[in-house]
C-alpha positions in Angstrom: -45.0 -86.6 -13.0 -48.6 -87.6 -12.5 -51.6 -85.6 -14.0 -52.7 -84.6 -10.4 -49.2 -83.1 -9.7 -49.1 -81.3 -13.0 -52.6 -79.8 -12.4 -51.5 -78.7 -9.0 -48.3 -77.1 -10.3 -50.3 -75.4 -13.0 -52.7 -73.9 -10.4 -50.0 -72.8 -8.2 -48.1 -71.1 -11.2 -51.2 -69.3 -12.1 -51.8 -68.1 -8.5 -48.3 -66.9 -8.2 -48.6 -65.2 -11.6 -51.8 -63.5 -10.4 -50.3 -62.4 -7.1 -47.3 -61.0 -9.1 -49.5 -58.9 -11.3 -51.8 -57.8 -8.5 -50.1 -54.3 -8.0 -50.5 -53.4 -11.5 -54.3 -53.7 -11.4 -55.3 -53.0 -7.7 -55.3 -49.9 -5.7 -53.2 -49.2 -2.6 -56.0 -50.4 -0.1 -56.3 -53.8 -1.9 -52.6 -54.2 -2.1 -52.1 -53.5 1.7 -54.9 -56.1 2.3 -53.0 -58.7 0.1 -49.8 -58.0 2.1 -51.6 -58.6 5.4 -53.1 -61.8 4.0 -49.8 -63.1 3.0 -48.4 -62.5 6.5 -51.4 -64.0 8.2 -51.1 -67.1 5.8 -47.6 -67.6 7.1 -48.9 -67.6 10.7 -51.5 -70.1 9.7 -48.9 -72.3 8.1 -46.9 -72.3 11.4 -50.1 -73.5 13.0 -50.4 -76.1 10.2 -47.1 -77.4 11.1 -48.2 -78.2 14.6 -52.0 -78.9 14.3 -52.2 -80.5 10.8 -48.9 -82.2 10.4 -48.2 -83.2 14.0 -51.6 -83.3 15.5 -50.8 -80.7 18.2 -53.7 -78.1 18.2 -52.2 -74.9 19.3 -53.6 -71.5 20.5 -50.1 -70.1 21.2 -48.6 -69.0 17.8 -49.6 -65.4 18.4 -46.9 -65.4 21.1 -44.1 -66.2 18.7 -45.7 -63.9 16.1 -45.6 -61.2 18.7 -42.1 -62.0 19.7 -41.0 -61.7 16.1 -42.9 -58.5 15.6 -41.5 -56.7 18.5 -38.0 -58.0 17.8 -38.2 -56.7 14.3 -39.5 -53.4 15.5 -36.7 -53.0 18.1 -34.1 -53.9 15.5 -35.6 -51.5 13.0 -35.8 -48.5 15.3 -32.6 -49.0 17.2 -30.2 -51.1 15.0 -30.9 -51.3 11.3 -33.6 -51.0 8.7 -32.3 -53.9 6.6 -35.3 -56.2 6.2 -33.3 -59.5 5.8 -31.5 -58.9 9.2 -34.8 -58.2 10.8 -36.3 -61.3 9.6 -33.4 -63.4 10.8 -33.1 -61.9 14.1 -36.9 -62.1 14.7 -37.1 -65.7 13.6 -34.1 -66.6 15.6 -35.6 -64.9 18.8 -39.0 -66.6 18.3 -37.2 -70.0 18.0 -35.2 -69.3 21.1 -38.3 -68.4 23.1 -39.9 -71.6 21.8 -37.3 -73.9 23.2 -38.1 -73.6 26.9 -41.8 -73.2 26.3 -42.0 -76.0 23.8 -40.0 -78.2 26.0 -42.8 -78.0 28.6 -45.6 -78.0 26.2 -44.7 -81.0 24.1 -44.8 -83.3 27.2 -48.6 -82.9 26.9 -51.1 -83.8 24.3 -54.8 -83.0 23.4 -56.5 -80.4 25.5 -53.6 -80.2 28.0 -51.2 -79.2 25.2 -53.8 -76.6 23.9 -54.2 -75.0 27.3 -50.4 -74.8 27.8 -49.9 -73.1 24.4 -52.8 -70.7 25.4 -50.9 -69.9 28.8 -47.8 -69.2 26.7 -49.7 -66.7 24.5 -51.1 -65.0 27.5 -47.7 -64.7 29.2 -46.1 -63.0 26.1 -49.2 -60.8 25.8 -48.8 -59.7 29.5 -45.2 -59.2 28.9 -45.9 -57.0 25.9 -48.3 -54.8 28.0 -46.0 -54.6 31.1 -42.5 -54.4 29.7 -42.8 -50.7 28.9 -39.0 -49.9 28.5 -38.9 -52.3 25.6 -42.4 -52.6 24.0 -43.8 -49.2 25.1 -46.7 -50.8 26.7 -50.2 -50.5 25.3 -49.2 -47.7 23.1 -47.1 -50.1 21.0 -44.1 -49.2 19.0 -44.8 -46.6 16.2 -42.7 -44.7 13.7 -40.9 -47.8 12.5 -38.7 -46.9 9.5 -39.5 -48.2 5.9 -37.9 -51.5 5.4 -34.9 -51.9 3.1 -34.8 -55.4 1.8 -31.1 -55.9 1.2 -28.0 -53.7 1.9 -27.6 -51.2 -0.9 -31.2 -51.2 -1.9 -33.6 -48.2 -1.3 -36.2 -48.0 1.3 -39.6 -49.3 0.3 -42.0 -46.4 0.8 -44.8 -47.5 -1.7 -47.3 -50.1 -0.8 -46.8 -52.0 -4.0 -43.0 -52.3 -3.4 -43.6 -53.5 0.2 -46.1 -56.1 -1.1 -43.4 -57.5 -3.7 -41.0 -57.8 -0.7 -43.7 -59.5 1.5 -44.7 -61.8 -1.5 -41.1 -62.8 -2.2 -40.3 -63.7 1.4 -43.6 -65.5 1.7 -43.1 -67.6 -1.4 -39.6 -68.6 -0.2 -40.9 -69.7 3.2 -43.9 -71.5 1.8 -41.6 -73.4 -0.6 -39.4 -74.4 2.2 -42.3 -75.7 4.2 -43.7 -77.5 1.1 -40.3 -79.2 0.6 -40.3 -80.1 4.3 -43.5 -82.0 3.7 -41.8 -84.6 1.6 -38.9 -85.4 3.9 -38.5 -88.3 6.3 -38.8 -85.9 9.1 -42.4 -84.8 8.0 -43.2 -88.6 7.6 -42.3 -89.1 11.3 -44.4 -86.3 12.3 -47.3 -87.7 10.5 -46.7 -90.9 12.3 -46.6 -89.2 15.7 -50.1 -87.6 14.6 -51.6 -91.0 13.5 -50.1 -93.3 16.1 -47.6 -91.9 18.6 -47.3 -95.1 20.9 -46.4 -97.0 17.9 -43.6 -94.6 16.9 -42.2 -94.7 20.4 -42.4 -98.5 20.2 -40.2 -98.7 17.1 -37.6 -96.4 18.6 -38.5 -92.8 17.4 -38.0 -90.1 20.0 -41.3 -88.6 19.6 -40.8 -85.7 22.1 -37.6 -84.6 20.3 -39.4 -84.6 17.0 -42.3 -82.7 18.4 -40.0 -80.1 20.0 -38.2 -79.6 16.7 -41.3 -78.9 14.9 -42.5 -76.7 17.6 -39.4 -74.5 17.4 -39.6 -74.4 13.6 -43.3 -73.3 13.8 -42.1 -70.7 16.2 -39.4 -69.5 13.9 -41.9 -69.3 11.0 -44.3 -67.4 13.1 -41.5 -65.0 14.2 -40.6 -64.4 10.6 -44.4 -63.6 9.8 -44.2 -61.0 12.8 -41.2 -59.4 11.1 -43.1 -59.0 7.9 -46.1 -57.7 9.6 -43.9 -54.8 11.1 -42.7 -54.1 7.6 -46.3 -53.8 6.4 -47.8 -52.0 9.4 -44.8 -50.1 10.6 -46.5 -50.5 14.0 -46.8 -53.1 16.7 -48.9 -53.5 19.7 -49.7 -56.1 22.5 -52.9 -56.9 20.4 -50.6 -58.5 17.8 -49.6 -61.2 20.3 -53.2 -61.6 21.8 -55.6 -64.4 21.8 -57.7 -63.2 18.9 -54.8 -63.7 16.4 -54.0 -67.2 17.7 -57.7 -68.1 17.5 -58.0 -66.8 14.0 -55.0 -68.6 12.8 -56.2 -71.9 14.3 -59.6 -71.2 12.8 -58.0 -70.6 9.2 -56.4 -74.0 9.5 -59.5 -75.7 10.5 -61.6 -74.1 7.8 -58.9 -74.6 5.2 -58.5 -78.3 6.0 -56.3 -79.7 8.7 -53.2 -81.3 7.3 -53.2 -79.3 3.9 -50.6 -76.5 3.4 -52.7 -74.9 0.5 -55.9 -75.3 2.7 -54.1 -73.4 5.5 -53.3 -70.4 3.1 -56.8 -70.5 1.6 -58.4 -70.6 5.1 -56.2 -67.6 6.1 -57.3 -65.5 3.2 -61.0 -66.4 3.7 -60.8 -65.6 7.5 -59.0 -62.4 7.0 -61.5 -61.2 4.3 -64.4 -62.1 6.3 -63.2 -60.3 9.3 -61.7 -57.1 7.9 -63.7 -56.8 4.7 -67.1 -58.4 4.9 -67.2 -57.4 8.5 -67.0 -53.7 7.4 -69.8 -53.7 4.9 -72.6 -51.3 5.8 -75.1 -54.0 6.1 -73.1 -56.0 8.7 -70.9 -53.3 10.1 -69.4 -54.4 13.4 -70.5 -57.9 13.1 -67.2 -59.5 12.0 -67.0 -61.9 14.8 -70.6 -63.1 14.1 -69.7 -63.7 10.4 -66.6 -65.7 11.4 -68.7 -67.8 13.8 -71.3 -68.4 11.1 -68.4 -69.3 8.6 -67.0 -71.8 11.1 -70.3 -73.5 11.6 -70.8 -73.7 7.8 -67.4 -75.1 7.2 -67.8 -77.8 9.9 -71.1 -79.0 8.5 -70.9 -78.4 4.8 -67.1 -78.9 4.3 -65.9 -81.4 6.9 -62.6 -81.8 5.2 -62.2 -77.9 4.8 -61.5 -76.0 1.7 -58.8 -78.5 0.8 -61.5 -81.2 0.5 -63.4 -79.4 -2.3 -62.9 -81.2 -5.6 -63.4 -79.2 -8.7 -65.1 -81.0 -11.7 -62.6 -82.3 -14.2 -63.2 -82.6 -17.9 -62.4 -86.1 -19.1 -59.5 -86.3 -21.4 -60.4 -87.4 -24.8 -57.9 -88.9 -27.2 -58.0 -87.3 -30.6 -58.6 -89.7 -33.4 -57.6 -89.4 -37.1 
């Protein structure tokens, strides 16, 4: 193990320890905010799989986030309050929706792909508004029962307990995505991002690879939607809207395109800027303005995003006797 890998694992361990201790030192509002940041980070990571890893910039991940959220809400209110079942059904439904939409989208690249994914998001948003028998229209689905993580466990009624559930699921999914990054499949995706014609020339079915990662990203976004329902206990068409998709893409750009930790850091920064700094008395109601300034600052001052920031390191000195 190299020194760089050791340092990254040390920082990751310290971060996980800090997140695990958060409910013991923070109040309910702060814990609720952390839960939402974790969910949004998963959504940003699903964008990272397409935009950063494969080179397919997307504005459609809110569609699969919304599908997952509504699926989990329907399962919770009509079938079962078991969280793991809600997660599995939500992720499966989002992946299922991603198959036909992705089959069409991955045949394009660049701006055309971006516009197609935007259209997918608008279609799902329109369905959420108009399919009132299932989604309850613009009123959304409220009164969702408290989540029960596994059969036999009690319902999670306290914010801290819900946070631990979201943290455990988020860490498991992030670990799976991190593991994916070192596989031959991920190397092929990077090849598609860097030089797709060459990948096709040496025999790689690039569209199949792109469709596979598109469906995986949709499933991850759907799982994030299920967690969102566990935290909010409410879902509305706005959760599948353009704003969520744009914020997720913005988080990936600010965090550093191609970096998994960067996507998570960008998600935290974007969420805090919009929902915390934007509500301060001095700038109340100007959250979008702050986000715009943050984006401009990141583009000019941090062209490689937050992931490109290098902390100063103390030189290692060998002890002499």
